[in-house]
ZAMARGU-4260 file (C-alpha; in steps of 0.2 Angstrom, whole numbers, plus 5000, padded with zeros to 4 digits):
<rodrens>
0) 4858/4972/5413 | 4861/4960/5428 | 4860/4945/5417 | 4872/4952/5404 | 4884/4956/5418
5) 4883/4938/5424 | 4885/4931/5406 | 4900/4943/5404 | 4908/4936/5420 | 4906/4918/5415
10) 4913/4921/5397 | 4928/4931/5404 | 4933/4917/5416 | 4931/4904/5403 | 4943/4914/5391
15) 4955/4917/5406 | 4957/4899/5410 | 4959/4895/5391 | 4974/4907/5392 | 4966/4922/5383
20) 4969/4935/5397 | 4968/4951/5387 | 4951/4946/5379 | 4945/4941/5397 | 4950/4958/5404
25) 4942/4967/5390 | 4925/4959/5393 | 4925/4963/5412 | 4930/4981/5409 | 4917/4983/5395
30) 4904/4976/5406 | 4908/4987/5420 | 4908/5002/5409 | 4892/4998/5399 | 4881/4990/5412
35) 4879/5004/5424 | 4864/4996/5433 | 4873/4981/5439 | 4870/4975/5457 | 4884/4976/5470
40) 4888/4957/5470 | 4889/4956/5451 | 4899/4972/5450 | 4911/4966/5463 | 4913/4949/5455
45) 4918/4958/5439 | 4930/4969/5448 | 4938/4954/5457 | 4940/4945/5440 | 4950/4960/5433
50) 4962/4958/5447 | 4962/4939/5446 | 4965/4939/5427 | 4978/4953/5427 | 4991/4947/5440
55) 4997/4931/5431 | 4995/4940/5414 | 5005/4951/5402 | 4990/4963/5403 | 4994/4968/5421
60) 5006/4981/5412 | 4990/4990/5406 | 4978/4989/5420 | 4988/4994/5436 | 4979/5010/5437
65) 4962/5001/5436 | 4967/4989/5450 | 4972/5003/5461 | 4955/5011/5458 | 4946/4994/5461
70) 4956/4992/5478 | 4946/5006/5485 | 4929/4997/5484 | 4922/4991/5500 | 4918/4973/5498
75) 4901/4967/5505 | 4897/4949/5511 | 4890/4943/5495 | 4898/4930/5483 | 4904/4944/5473
80) 4910/4954/5488 | 4920/4938/5494 | 4928/4936/5477 | 4933/4954/5478 | 4941/4951/5495
85) 4951/4937/5488 | 4957/4946/5473 | 4962/4961/5484 | 4971/4950/5496 | 4982/4945/5482
90) 4984/4964/5477 | 4989/4967/5495 | 5001/4953/5496 | 5010/4959/5481 | 5011/4976/5489
95) 5020/4967/5504 | 5005/4971/5516 | 5004/4955/5526 | 4991/4961/5538 | 4978/4966/5526
100) 4982/4952/5514 | 4979/4939/5527 | 4963/4947/5534 | 4955/4948/5517 | 4960/4930/5512
105) 4953/4923/5528 | 4937/4932/5525 | 4936/4925/5508 | 4937/4907/5513 | 4927/4909/5529
110) 4913/4895/5530 | 4918/4888/5513 | 4905/4900/5505 | 4914/4902/5489 | 4917/4883/5487
115) 4906/4876/5473 | 4902/4894/5466 | 4905/4891/5447 | 4913/4909/5445 | 4924/4908/5461
120) 4938/4896/5456 | 4950/4909/5452 | 4946/4920/5467 | 4948/4905/5478 | 4965/4902/5470
125) 4970/4920/5475 | 4965/4918/5493 | 4974/4901/5494 | 4990/4908/5487 | 4990/4922/5499
130) 4987/4911/5514 | 5001/4900/5508 | 5013/4915/5507 | 5007/4920/5525 | 5010/4902/5531
135) 4992/4902/5537 | 4987/4885/5545 | 4969/4887/5538 | 4973/4886/5520 | 4975/4867/5518
140) 4958/4863/5526 | 4949/4875/5514 | 4958/4867/5499 | 4953/4850/5504 | 4935/4855/5506
145) 4936/4862/5488 | 4944/4846/5482 | 4930/4836/5489 | 4917/4847/5481 | 4925/4847/5464
150) 4925/4828/5464 | 4906/4828/5468 | 4902/4841/5455 | 4914/4835/5441 | 4921/4853/5439
155) 4938/4851/5430 | 4942/4869/5433 | 4939/4868/5451 | 4949/4852/5452 | 4964/4860/5444
160) 4963/4875/5454 | 4963/4865/5470 | 4977/4853/5465 | 4988/4868/5460 | 4985/4876/5477
165) 4988/4860/5486 | 5004/4857/5477 | 5011/4874/5482 | 5006/4871/5500 | 5014/4854/5501
170) 5030/4861/5493 | 5032/4875/5505 | 5029/4862/5519 | 5042/4850/5513 | 5030/4836/5508
175) 5038/4833/5491 | 5029/4817/5487 | 5012/4825/5490 | 5018/4841/5480 | 5023/4830/5465
180) 5007/4820/5466 | 4996/4835/5467 | 5005/4844/5453 | 5004/4829/5442 | 4985/4827/5445
185) 4982/4846/5441 | 4994/4845/5426 | 4985/4830/5418 | 4968/4837/5422 | 4973/4854/5415
190) 4979/4846/5399 | 4963/4836/5397 | 4952/4851/5400 | 4962/4863/5389 | 4965/4874/5404
195) 4980/4882/5396 | 4982/4895/5410 | 4985/4882/5423 | 5000/4873/5414 | 5013/4886/5417
200) 5007/4890/5434 | 5007/4872/5439 | 5024/4869/5431 | 5033/4881/5443 | 5029/4871/5458
205) 5030/4854/5449 | 5047/4858/5443 | 5053/4864/5460 | 5047/4849/5469 | 5055/4837/5456
210) 5071/4846/5458 | 5071/4845/5477 | 5067/4826/5475 | 5081/4824/5463 | 5071/4820/5448
215) 5081/4831/5437 | 5076/4824/5420 | 5058/4824/5424 | 5059/4842/5430 | 5067/4847/5413
220) 5054/4838/5403 | 5040/4846/5413 | 5047/4863/5410 | 5049/4860/5391 | 5031/4854/5390
225) 5025/4870/5399 | 5035/4881/5387 | 5028/4872/5372 | 5010/4876/5378 | 5014/4893/5384
230) 5002/4907/5378 | 5008/4924/5375 | 4995/4932/5387 | 5002/4923/5402 | 5017/4931/5410
235) 5034/4922/5411 | 5036/4927/5429 | 5023/4914/5433 | 5036/4900/5431 | 5052/4911/5433
240) 5058/4903/5449 | 5058/4885/5442 | 5067/4892/5427 | 5080/4899/5437 | 5081/4884/5448
245) 5084/4873/5433 | 5098/4884/5427 | 5107/4884/5443 | 5105/4865/5445 | 5114/4864/5428
250) 5127/4876/5434 | 5122/4890/5422 | 5123/4904/5434 | 5124/4917/5419 | 5107/4912/5412
255) 5100/4911/5430 | 5106/4929/5433 | 5098/4935/5417 | 5082/4927/5421 | 5082/4934/5439
260) 5086/4952/5433 | 5072/4952/5420 | 5060/4946/5433 | 5066/4959/5446 | 5064/4973/5434
265) 5047/4968/5429 | 5041/4966/5447 | 5048/4982/5452 | 5040/4991/5437 | 5023/4983/5442
270) 5026/4987/5461 | 5026/4968/5465 | 5036/4969/5481 | 5032/4952/5490 | 5049/4943/5494
275) 5042/4926/5492 | 5032/4926/5475 | 5038/4928/5462 | 5054/4922/5471 | 5068/4930/5461
280) 5078/4936/5476 | 5086/4920/5482 | 5091/4915/5464 | 5098/4933/5461 | 5110/4932/5476
285) 5115/4914/5472 | 5119/4918/5454 | 5129/4934/5458 | 5139/4924/5471 | 5143/4910/5459
290) 5149/4923/5446 | 5160/4932/5459 | 5150/4948/5459 | 5150/4949/5478 | 5147/4968/5480
295) 5131/4967/5470 | 5126/4951/5479 | 5128/4960/5496 | 5117/4974/5489 | 5104/4961/5484
300) 5104/4953/5501 | 5102/4970/5510 | 5086/4973/5499 | 5080/4956/5502 | 5081/4958/5521
305) 5071/4974/5520 | 5057/4966/5510 | 5057/4950/5521 | 5056/4960/5537 | 5042/4970/5530
310) 5032/4954/5525 | 5038/4948/5542 | 5035/4929/5543 | 5048/4917/5550 | 5050/4908/5534
315) 5053/4924/5524 | 5066/4931/5536 | 5075/4915/5538 | 5076/4914/5519 | 5084/4931/5518
320) 5096/4926/5532 | 5101/4911/5522 | 5105/4922/5507 | 5115/4934/5518 | 5124/4919/5526
325) 5130/4913/5509 | 5141/4928/5508 | 5148/4926/5525 | 5160/4914/5533 | 5165/4907/5550
330) 5156/4912/5565 | 5147/4926/5556 | 5139/4913/5544 | 5136/4901/5558 | 5127/4915/5568
335) 5116/4920/5554 | 5111/4901/5550 | 5108/4898/5568 | 5095/4912/5569 | 5087/4906/5553
340) 5085/4889/5561 | 5078/4896/5576 | 5065/4905/5566 | 5061/4890/5556 | 5059/4878/5571
345) 5042/4885/5574 | 5036/4883/5556 | 5030/4868/5545 | 5043/4872/5532 | 5052/4856/5535
350) 5062/4856/5519 | 5069/4874/5522 | 5073/4868/5540 | 5082/4853/5533 | 5092/4864/5521
355) 5096/4877/5533 | 5101/4865/5547 | 5112/4856/5534 | 5121/4872/5530 | 5123/4876/5548
360) 5130/4859/5552 | 5143/4861/5537 | 5148/4878/5544 | 5151/4871/5561 | 5162/4857/5554
365) 5172/4871/5545 | 5174/4880/5561 | 5180/4864/5570 | 5164/4861/5580 | 5164/4843/5575
370) 5152/4836/5588 | 5139/4849/5586 | 5141/4850/5567 | 5138/4831/5566 | 5123/4832/5577
375) 5115/4846/5566 | 5119/4836/5550 | 5110/4821/5558 | 5095/4832/5562 | 5095/4838/5544
380) 5096/4820/5538 | 5081/4815/5547 | 5071/4830/5540 | 5077/4827/5523 | 5071/4809/5523
385) 5054/4815/5529 | 5053/4827/5515 | 5059/4814/5502 | 5073/4826/5498 | 5086/4814/5490
390) 5099/4827/5485 | 5100/4834/5502 | 5101/4817/5510 | 5115/4811/5499 | 5125/4827/5502
395) 5123/4825/5521 | 5127/4807/5520 | 5143/4811/5510 | 5149/4823/5523 | 5145/4812/5538
400) 5153/4797/5530 | 5169/4807/5529 | 5170/4812/5547 | 5183/4801/5555 | 5178/4791/5571
405) 5159/4796/5569 | 5153/4778/5571 | 5144/4780/5555 | 5148/4763/5546 | 5129/4757/5547
410) 5125/4772/5535 | 5135/4764/5521 | 5124/4749/5522 | 5107/4758/5518 | 5107/4754/5500
415) 5089/4747/5502 | 5082/4764/5508 | 5068/4770/5498 | 5077/4786/5494 | 5090/4777/5485
420) 5078/4772/5471 | 5070/4784/5458 | 5053/4791/5463 | 5044/4780/5451 | 5025/4777/5451
425) 5027/4761/5461 | 5037/4771/5475 | 5024/4785/5477
</rodrens>
């Protein structure tokens, strides 16, 4: 029975990475039902895989009750137990329980015990995703260790999982060049290895990073390719944020709103309450604002703030404050943005800091505080250049160059600056 359980686990994970989530979950649940004499490590590994497989998949609609039942299991210190901790950390994160999610994820990555385990790639991906949502500093070192091990072993699955996780961390830290590089590496490896699950998952952060870097045509190309390889078992919420960002970039607030509402309804039905992922809340507010539906936008920001304060990280609360500020004006708007900047100042979220400081600077200019507004814009400009965020840089430069008497003439001569050139292979 033990050997059959191990074979079932390996087969289920292979099917999962190939995009066949429904078949993979069926194998895990059948093994748990039929092989009653399984050891705790194998049983817990199968239970972990049910959660890993269900969350990015359409089959989550059918297995919510089973996941709640599994969540009561006490994970031990075995490989299977650590896999279960990782999977349950994701479950806790979606339930918006930061304390438990973070503690479980840290236990899962402790001492790199899961790294190199052939059945633990997906579980590690869960733990890394949670720690990234928590802004935990430990996440990057674990990913780098797994990347080194994957290169040694030649495991394509491990390489793709690590590359996807690294791209997400780099994006949230504002390192756009690194995020694009990691996304591209994971994307190409996933296509070579026929790891269909990874393509839409990687596409989300890949597209977002490209948009932030100003590579609009490439971002649209990546999304188009992802949709061509889309498999029905994989839920569209996996890449919903990138889809909404593309619509908003093209000025199509109506389609962005439709996507946001669909994702919101699905997440509410599935009790997925985390304010950061899937990130439908910020696009929802922005779409409603652009369409002039301000009362609905205000209701959405109030709900966003409740969810953000429950998760309670500086980046999450700052993001909700920015959404609220988009509906305010004058000193009220400036106060909200100033508080968001204060929260972000202690984080590694350089890009969100740059965007928020830019908005604060623009608001200060609108209220007549020219000197302080200009100072804030210059601060945002420096951050944007560190992030390689070309659209933000160009927007700030445009504002600064229109401020009379600012002594800004040298800025008009920066045509040789690397950010004035496309992010080609030679400039990476």
